[in-house]
Structures are given as C-alpha cells and as structure tokens.
mmCIF file of the N, C-alpha and C atoms, coordinates in Angstrom:
data_MODEL
# 
_entry.id   MODEL 
# 
loop_
_atom_site.group_PDB 
_atom_site.id 
_atom_site.type_symbol 
_atom_site.label_atom_id 
_atom_site.label_alt_id 
_atom_site.label_comp_id 
_atom_site.label_asym_id 
_atom_site.label_entity_id 
_atom_site.label_seq_id 
_atom_site.pdbx_PDB_ins_code 
_atom_site.Cartn_x 
_atom_site.Cartn_y 
_atom_site.Cartn_z 
_atom_site.occupancy 
_atom_site.B_iso_or_equiv 
_atom_site.pdbx_formal_charge 
_atom_site.auth_seq_id 
_atom_site.auth_comp_id 
_atom_site.auth_asym_id 
_atom_site.auth_atom_id 
_atom_site.pdbx_PDB_model_num 
ATOM 1   N N  . MET A 1 1  ? -13.614 -9.065  54.755  1.00 0.00 ? 1  MET A N  1 
ATOM 2   C CA . MET A 1 1  ? -12.478 -9.697  54.104  1.00 0.00 ? 1  MET A CA 1 
ATOM 3   C C  . MET A 1 1  ? -12.866 -10.605 52.917  1.00 0.00 ? 1  MET A C  1 
ATOM 4   N N  . PRO A 1 2  ? -13.901 -11.407 53.040  1.00 0.00 ? 2  PRO A N  1 
ATOM 5   C CA . PRO A 1 2  ? -14.237 -12.269 51.898  1.00 0.00 ? 2  PRO A CA 1 
ATOM 6   C C  . PRO A 1 2  ? -14.559 -11.475 50.632  1.00 0.00 ? 2  PRO A C  1 
ATOM 7   N N  . GLU A 1 3  ? -15.149 -10.276 50.776  1.00 0.00 ? 3  GLU A N  1 
ATOM 8   C CA . GLU A 1 3  ? -15.472 -9.475  49.597  1.00 0.00 ? 3  GLU A CA 1 
ATOM 9   C C  . GLU A 1 3  ? -14.210 -9.058  48.852  1.00 0.00 ? 3  GLU A C  1 
ATOM 10  N N  . GLN A 1 4  ? -13.156 -8.728  49.561  1.00 0.00 ? 4  GLN A N  1 
ATOM 11  C CA . GLN A 1 4  ? -11.912 -8.321  48.920  1.00 0.00 ? 4  GLN A CA 1 
ATOM 12  C C  . GLN A 1 4  ? -11.285 -9.493  48.154  1.00 0.00 ? 4  GLN A C  1 
ATOM 13  N N  . ASN A 1 5  ? -11.463 -10.683 48.651  1.00 0.00 ? 5  ASN A N  1 
ATOM 14  C CA . ASN A 1 5  ? -10.904 -11.848 47.962  1.00 0.00 ? 5  ASN A CA 1 
ATOM 15  C C  . ASN A 1 5  ? -11.657 -12.146 46.671  1.00 0.00 ? 5  ASN A C  1 
ATOM 16  N N  . LYS A 1 6  ? -12.929 -11.794 46.598  1.00 0.00 ? 6  LYS A N  1 
ATOM 17  C CA . LYS A 1 6  ? -13.729 -12.081 45.404  1.00 0.00 ? 6  LYS A CA 1 
ATOM 18  C C  . LYS A 1 6  ? -13.417 -11.119 44.263  1.00 0.00 ? 6  LYS A C  1 
ATOM 19  N N  . LYS A 1 7  ? -13.093 -9.878  44.557  1.00 0.00 ? 7  LYS A N  1 
ATOM 20  C CA . LYS A 1 7  ? -12.880 -8.882  43.505  1.00 0.00 ? 7  LYS A CA 1 
ATOM 21  C C  . LYS A 1 7  ? -11.761 -9.258  42.533  1.00 0.00 ? 7  LYS A C  1 
ATOM 22  N N  . PRO A 1 8  ? -10.577 -9.669  42.992  1.00 0.00 ? 8  PRO A N  1 
ATOM 23  C CA . PRO A 1 8  ? -9.534  -10.043 42.020  1.00 0.00 ? 8  PRO A CA 1 
ATOM 24  C C  . PRO A 1 8  ? -9.942  -11.221 41.134  1.00 0.00 ? 8  PRO A C  1 
ATOM 25  N N  . LEU A 1 9  ? -10.713 -12.165 41.680  1.00 0.00 ? 9  LEU A N  1 
ATOM 26  C CA . LEU A 1 9  ? -11.160 -13.292 40.868  1.00 0.00 ? 9  LEU A CA 1 
ATOM 27  C C  . LEU A 1 9  ? -12.040 -12.819 39.726  1.00 0.00 ? 9  LEU A C  1 
ATOM 28  N N  . ILE A 1 10 ? -12.932 -11.871 39.990  1.00 0.00 ? 10 ILE A N  1 
ATOM 29  C CA . ILE A 1 10 ? -13.808 -11.337 38.943  1.00 0.00 ? 10 ILE A CA 1 
ATOM 30  C C  . ILE A 1 10 ? -12.966 -10.639 37.872  1.00 0.00 ? 10 ILE A C  1 
ATOM 31  N N  . LYS A 1 11 ? -11.972 -9.860  38.289  1.00 0.00 ? 11 LYS A N  1 
ATOM 32  C CA . LYS A 1 11 ? -11.103 -9.193  37.315  1.00 0.00 ? 11 LYS A CA 1 
ATOM 33  C C  . LYS A 1 11 ? -10.355 -10.222 36.484  1.00 0.00 ? 11 LYS A C  1 
ATOM 34  N N  . ASN A 1 12 ? -9.858  -11.273 37.134  1.00 0.00 ? 12 ASN A N  1 
ATOM 35  C CA . ASN A 1 12 ? -9.126  -12.299 36.396  1.00 0.00 ? 12 ASN A CA 1 
ATOM 36  C C  . ASN A 1 12 ? -10.028 -12.986 35.379  1.00 0.00 ? 12 ASN A C  1 
ATOM 37  N N  . LYS A 1 13 ? -11.283 -13.234 35.749  1.00 0.00 ? 13 LYS A N  1 
ATOM 38  C CA . LYS A 1 13 ? -12.212 -13.862 34.810  1.00 0.00 ? 13 LYS A CA 1 
ATOM 39  C C  . LYS A 1 13 ? -12.466 -12.946 33.622  1.00 0.00 ? 13 LYS A C  1 
ATOM 40  N N  . LYS A 1 14 ? -12.597 -11.648 33.870  1.00 0.00 ? 14 LYS A N  1 
ATOM 41  C CA . LYS A 1 14 ? -12.810 -10.711 32.765  1.00 0.00 ? 14 LYS A CA 1 
ATOM 42  C C  . LYS A 1 14 ? -11.597 -10.687 31.844  1.00 0.00 ? 14 LYS A C  1 
ATOM 43  N N  . VAL A 1 15 ? -10.414 -10.706 32.429  1.00 0.00 ? 15 VAL A N  1 
ATOM 44  C CA . VAL A 1 15 ? -9.191  -10.705 31.616  1.00 0.00 ? 15 VAL A CA 1 
ATOM 45  C C  . VAL A 1 15 ? -9.117  -11.969 30.770  1.00 0.00 ? 15 VAL A C  1 
ATOM 46  N N  . ILE A 1 16 ? -9.441  -13.094 31.376  1.00 0.00 ? 16 ILE A N  1 
ATOM 47  C CA . ILE A 1 16 ? -9.407  -14.366 30.640  1.00 0.00 ? 16 ILE A CA 1 
ATOM 48  C C  . ILE A 1 16 ? -10.436 -14.337 29.506  1.00 0.00 ? 16 ILE A C  1 
ATOM 49  N N  . LYS A 1 17 ? -11.638 -13.810 29.771  1.00 0.00 ? 17 LYS A N  1 
ATOM 50  C CA . LYS A 1 17 ? -12.655 -13.717 28.714  1.00 0.00 ? 17 LYS A CA 1 
ATOM 51  C C  . LYS A 1 17 ? -12.182 -12.798 27.597  1.00 0.00 ? 17 LYS A C  1 
ATOM 52  N N  . ASP A 1 18 ? -11.590 -11.653 27.966  1.00 0.00 ? 18 ASP A N  1 
ATOM 53  C CA . ASP A 1 18 ? -11.101 -10.721 26.950  1.00 0.00 ? 18 ASP A CA 1 
ATOM 54  C C  . ASP A 1 18 ? -10.014 -11.363 26.098  1.00 0.00 ? 18 ASP A C  1 
ATOM 55  N N  . LEU A 1 19 ? -9.100  -12.074 26.740  1.00 0.00 ? 19 LEU A N  1 
ATOM 56  C CA . LEU A 1 19 ? -8.037  -12.739 25.986  1.00 0.00 ? 19 LEU A CA 1 
ATOM 57  C C  . LEU A 1 19 ? -8.611  -13.813 25.061  1.00 0.00 ? 19 LEU A C  1 
ATOM 58  N N  . PHE A 1 20 ? -9.608  -14.533 25.538  1.00 0.00 ? 20 PHE A N  1 
ATOM 59  C CA . PHE A 1 20 ? -10.227 -15.568 24.704  1.00 0.00 ? 20 PHE A CA 1 
ATOM 60  C C  . PHE A 1 20 ? -10.921 -14.954 23.493  1.00 0.00 ? 20 PHE A C  1 
ATOM 61  N N  . VAL A 1 21 ? -11.627 -13.836 23.714  1.00 0.00 ? 21 VAL A N  1 
ATOM 62  C CA . VAL A 1 21 ? -12.303 -13.153 22.603  1.00 0.00 ? 21 VAL A CA 1 
ATOM 63  C C  . VAL A 1 21 ? -11.267 -12.631 21.607  1.00 0.00 ? 21 VAL A C  1 
ATOM 64  N N  . LEU A 1 22 ? -10.185 -12.048 22.110  1.00 0.00 ? 22 LEU A N  1 
ATOM 65  C CA . LEU A 1 22 ? -9.128  -11.568 21.213  1.00 0.00 ? 22 LEU A CA 1 
ATOM 66  C C  . LEU A 1 22 ? -8.519  -12.718 20.425  1.00 0.00 ? 22 LEU A C  1 
ATOM 67  N N  . TRP A 1 23 ? -8.311  -13.852 21.089  1.00 0.00 ? 23 TRP A N  1 
ATOM 68  C CA . TRP A 1 23 ? -7.748  -15.021 20.410  1.00 0.00 ? 23 TRP A CA 1 
ATOM 69  C C  . TRP A 1 23 ? -8.688  -15.511 19.305  1.00 0.00 ? 23 TRP A C  1 
ATOM 70  N N  . LEU A 1 24 ? -9.989  -15.532 19.599  1.00 0.00 ? 24 LEU A N  1 
ATOM 71  C CA . LEU A 1 24 ? -10.960 -15.945 18.579  1.00 0.00 ? 24 LEU A CA 1 
ATOM 72  C C  . LEU A 1 24 ? -10.954 -14.984 17.393  1.00 0.00 ? 24 LEU A C  1 
ATOM 73  N N  . ALA A 1 25 ? -10.879 -13.675 17.694  1.00 0.00 ? 25 ALA A N  1 
ATOM 74  C CA . ALA A 1 25 ? -10.857 -12.679 16.621  1.00 0.00 ? 25 ALA A CA 1 
ATOM 75  C C  . ALA A 1 25 ? -9.607  -12.851 15.753  1.00 0.00 ? 25 ALA A C  1 
ATOM 76  N N  . LEU A 1 26 ? -8.471  -13.065 16.383  1.00 0.00 ? 26 LEU A N  1 
ATOM 77  C CA . LEU A 1 26 ? -7.233  -13.265 15.617  1.00 0.00 ? 26 LEU A CA 1 
ATOM 78  C C  . LEU A 1 26 ? -7.305  -14.538 14.781  1.00 0.00 ? 26 LEU A C  1 
ATOM 79  N N  . ALA A 1 27 ? -7.888  -15.581 15.341  1.00 0.00 ? 27 ALA A N  1 
ATOM 80  C CA . ALA A 1 27 ? -8.026  -16.834 14.595  1.00 0.00 ? 27 ALA A CA 1 
ATOM 81  C C  . ALA A 1 27 ? -8.931  -16.634 13.382  1.00 0.00 ? 27 ALA A C  1 
ATOM 82  N N  . ALA A 1 28 ? -10.022 -15.895 13.566  1.00 0.00 ? 28 ALA A N  1 
ATOM 83  C CA . ALA A 1 28 ? -10.944 -15.639 12.456  1.00 0.00 ? 28 ALA A CA 1 
ATOM 84  C C  . ALA A 1 28 ? -10.257 -14.805 11.374  1.00 0.00 ? 28 ALA A C  1 
ATOM 85  N N  . LEU A 1 29 ? -9.503  -13.794 11.778  1.00 0.00 ? 29 LEU A N  1 
ATOM 86  C CA . LEU A 1 29 ? -8.786  -12.969 10.802  1.00 0.00 ? 29 LEU A CA 1 
ATOM 87  C C  . LEU A 1 29 ? -7.741  -13.783 10.056  1.00 0.00 ? 29 LEU A C  1 
ATOM 88  N N  . SER A 1 30 ? -7.066  -14.666 10.762  1.00 0.00 ? 30 SER A N  1 
ATOM 89  C CA . SER A 1 30 ? -6.059  -15.505 10.119  1.00 0.00 ? 30 SER A CA 1 
ATOM 90  C C  . SER A 1 30 ? -6.706  -16.425 9.085   1.00 0.00 ? 30 SER A C  1 
ATOM 91  N N  . CYS A 1 31 ? -7.820  -17.014 9.449   1.00 0.00 ? 31 CYS A N  1 
ATOM 92  C CA . CYS A 1 31 ? -8.529  -17.895 8.512   1.00 0.00 ? 31 CYS A CA 1 
ATOM 93  C C  . CYS A 1 31 ? -8.999  -17.117 7.286   1.00 0.00 ? 31 CYS A C  1 
ATOM 94  N N  . ALA A 1 32 ? -9.500  -15.906 7.514   1.00 0.00 ? 32 ALA A N  1 
ATOM 95  C CA . ALA A 1 32 ? -9.961  -15.084 6.398   1.00 0.00 ? 32 ALA A CA 1 
ATOM 96  C C  . ALA A 1 32 ? -8.795  -14.712 5.483   1.00 0.00 ? 32 ALA A C  1 
ATOM 97  N N  . ALA A 1 33 ? -7.651  -14.380 6.062   1.00 0.00 ? 33 ALA A N  1 
ATOM 98  C CA . ALA A 1 33 ? -6.485  -14.016 5.256   1.00 0.00 ? 33 ALA A CA 1 
ATOM 99  C C  . ALA A 1 33 ? -5.993  -15.210 4.441   1.00 0.00 ? 33 ALA A C  1 
ATOM 100 N N  . ILE A 1 34 ? -5.968  -16.395 5.052   1.00 0.00 ? 34 ILE A N  1 
ATOM 101 C CA . ILE A 1 34 ? -5.532  -17.598 4.334   1.00 0.00 ? 34 ILE A CA 1 
ATOM 102 C C  . ILE A 1 34 ? -6.511  -17.924 3.212   1.00 0.00 ? 34 ILE A C  1 
ATOM 103 N N  . ASN A 1 35 ? -7.799  -17.800 3.500   1.00 0.00 ? 35 ASN A N  1 
ATOM 104 C CA . ASN A 1 35 ? -8.825  -18.072 2.494   1.00 0.00 ? 35 ASN A CA 1 
ATOM 105 C C  . ASN A 1 35 ? -8.693  -17.108 1.321   1.00 0.00 ? 35 ASN A C  1 
ATOM 106 N N  . LEU A 1 36 ? -8.479  -15.830 1.608   1.00 0.00 ? 36 LEU A N  1 
ATOM 107 C CA . LEU A 1 36 ? -8.309  -14.828 0.551   1.00 0.00 ? 36 LEU A CA 1 
ATOM 108 C C  . LEU A 1 36 ? -7.069  -15.139 -0.274  1.00 0.00 ? 36 LEU A C  1 
ATOM 109 N N  . HIS A 1 37 ? -5.993  -15.514 0.378   1.00 0.00 ? 37 HIS A N  1 
ATOM 110 C CA . HIS A 1 37 ? -4.754  -15.837 -0.314  1.00 0.00 ? 37 HIS A CA 1 
ATOM 111 C C  . HIS A 1 37 ? -4.965  -17.015 -1.267  1.00 0.00 ? 37 HIS A C  1 
ATOM 112 N N  . ILE A 1 38 ? -5.645  -18.054 -0.791  1.00 0.00 ? 38 ILE A N  1 
ATOM 113 C CA . ILE A 1 38 ? -5.904  -19.229 -1.629  1.00 0.00 ? 38 ILE A CA 1 
ATOM 114 C C  . ILE A 1 38 ? -6.801  -18.842 -2.809  1.00 0.00 ? 38 ILE A C  1 
ATOM 115 N N  . SER A 1 39 ? -7.828  -18.026 -2.546  1.00 0.00 ? 39 SER A N  1 
ATOM 116 C CA . SER A 1 39 ? -8.736  -17.615 -3.619  1.00 0.00 ? 39 SER A CA 1 
ATOM 117 C C  . SER A 1 39 ? -7.999  -16.803 -4.675  1.00 0.00 ? 39 SER A C  1 
ATOM 118 N N  . LEU A 1 40 ? -7.137  -15.900 -4.240  1.00 0.00 ? 40 LEU A N  1 
ATOM 119 C CA . LEU A 1 40 ? -6.385  -15.092 -5.198  1.00 0.00 ? 40 LEU A CA 1 
ATOM 120 C C  . LEU A 1 40 ? -5.424  -15.964 -6.007  1.00 0.00 ? 40 LEU A C  1 
ATOM 121 N N  . ASN A 1 41 ? -4.831  -16.969 -5.379  1.00 0.00 ? 41 ASN A N  1 
ATOM 122 C CA . ASN A 1 41 ? -3.950  -17.879 -6.118  1.00 0.00 ? 41 ASN A CA 1 
ATOM 123 C C  . ASN A 1 41 ? -4.735  -18.645 -7.174  1.00 0.00 ? 41 ASN A C  1 
ATOM 124 N N  . LYS A 1 42 ? -5.947  -19.071 -6.835  1.00 0.00 ? 42 LYS A N  1 
ATOM 125 C CA . LYS A 1 42 ? -6.766  -19.803 -7.817  1.00 0.00 ? 42 LYS A CA 1 
ATOM 126 C C  . LYS A 1 42 ? -7.130  -18.909 -8.989  1.00 0.00 ? 42 LYS A C  1 
ATOM 127 N N  . LEU A 1 43 ? -7.457  -17.634 -8.693  1.00 0.00 ? 43 LEU A N  1 
ATOM 128 C CA . LEU A 1 43 ? -7.770  -16.699 -9.776  1.00 0.00 ? 43 LEU A CA 1 
ATOM 129 C C  . LEU A 1 43 ? -6.544  -16.478 -10.662 1.00 0.00 ? 43 LEU A C  1 
ATOM 130 N N  . GLY A 1 44 ? -5.392  -16.345 -10.053 1.00 0.00 ? 44 GLY A N  1 
ATOM 131 C CA . GLY A 1 44 ? -4.166  -16.147 -10.817 1.00 0.00 ? 44 GLY A CA 1 
ATOM 132 C C  . GLY A 1 44 ? -3.867  -17.335 -11.712 1.00 0.00 ? 44 GLY A C  1 
ATOM 133 N N  . GLN A 1 45 ? -4.116  -18.540 -11.237 1.00 0.00 ? 45 GLN A N  1 
ATOM 134 C CA . GLN A 1 45 ? -3.877  -19.734 -12.038 1.00 0.00 ? 45 GLN A CA 1 
ATOM 135 C C  . GLN A 1 45 ? -4.842  -19.794 -13.209 1.00 0.00 ? 45 GLN A C  1 
ATOM 136 N N  . LYS A 1 46 ? -6.092  -19.372 -13.019 1.00 0.00 ? 46 LYS A N  1 
ATOM 137 C CA . LYS A 1 46 ? -7.067  -19.390 -14.114 1.00 0.00 ? 46 LYS A CA 1 
ATOM 138 C C  . LYS A 1 46 ? -6.682  -18.400 -15.202 1.00 0.00 ? 46 LYS A C  1 
ATOM 139 N N  . GLU A 1 47 ? -6.159  -17.226 -14.821 1.00 0.00 ? 47 GLU A N  1 
ATOM 140 C CA . GLU A 1 47 ? -5.766  -16.228 -15.812 1.00 0.00 ? 47 GLU A CA 1 
ATOM 141 C C  . GLU A 1 47 ? -4.571  -16.687 -16.616 1.00 0.00 ? 47 GLU A C  1 
ATOM 142 N N  . GLU A 1 48 ? -3.652  -17.451 -16.005 1.00 0.00 ? 48 GLU A N  1 
ATOM 143 C CA . GLU A 1 48 ? -2.465  -17.913 -16.719 1.00 0.00 ? 48 GLU A CA 1 
ATOM 144 C C  . GLU A 1 48 ? -2.817  -18.982 -17.756 1.00 0.00 ? 48 GLU A C  1 
ATOM 145 N N  . GLU A 1 49 ? -3.854  -19.757 -17.507 1.00 0.00 ? 49 GLU A N  1 
ATOM 146 C CA . GLU A 1 49 ? -4.201  -20.870 -18.421 1.00 0.00 ? 49 GLU A CA 1 
ATOM 147 C C  . GLU A 1 49 ? -4.853  -20.416 -19.681 1.00 0.00 ? 49 GLU A C  1 
# 
C-alpha cells in the first residue's frame, strides 16, 4: 500500500516541474518579445530624425 501512495506524488511533482519550466519559457519569450519591440521602436525613432 505505501508504494501506491508514493506514485501519485511523483507524478504531481513532475507535473509541477513541467508547469514551472513552461512558465519560465513563456516568461523568457515575453521578455524577448518586449525587448525586440522596444529595439524596433528605437530604430524607428532614429530613422524619423
């Protein structure tokens, strides 16, 4: 019986790790998109001047 109780905990930990990794990846992509947007705006302002 104790072995059966341990298996769901391991699955839950894997799910939590996967969600955390996905969250980190989304955060990194969001930062990259914002950075690109700001860089493109700066380039656009330089061309207008």
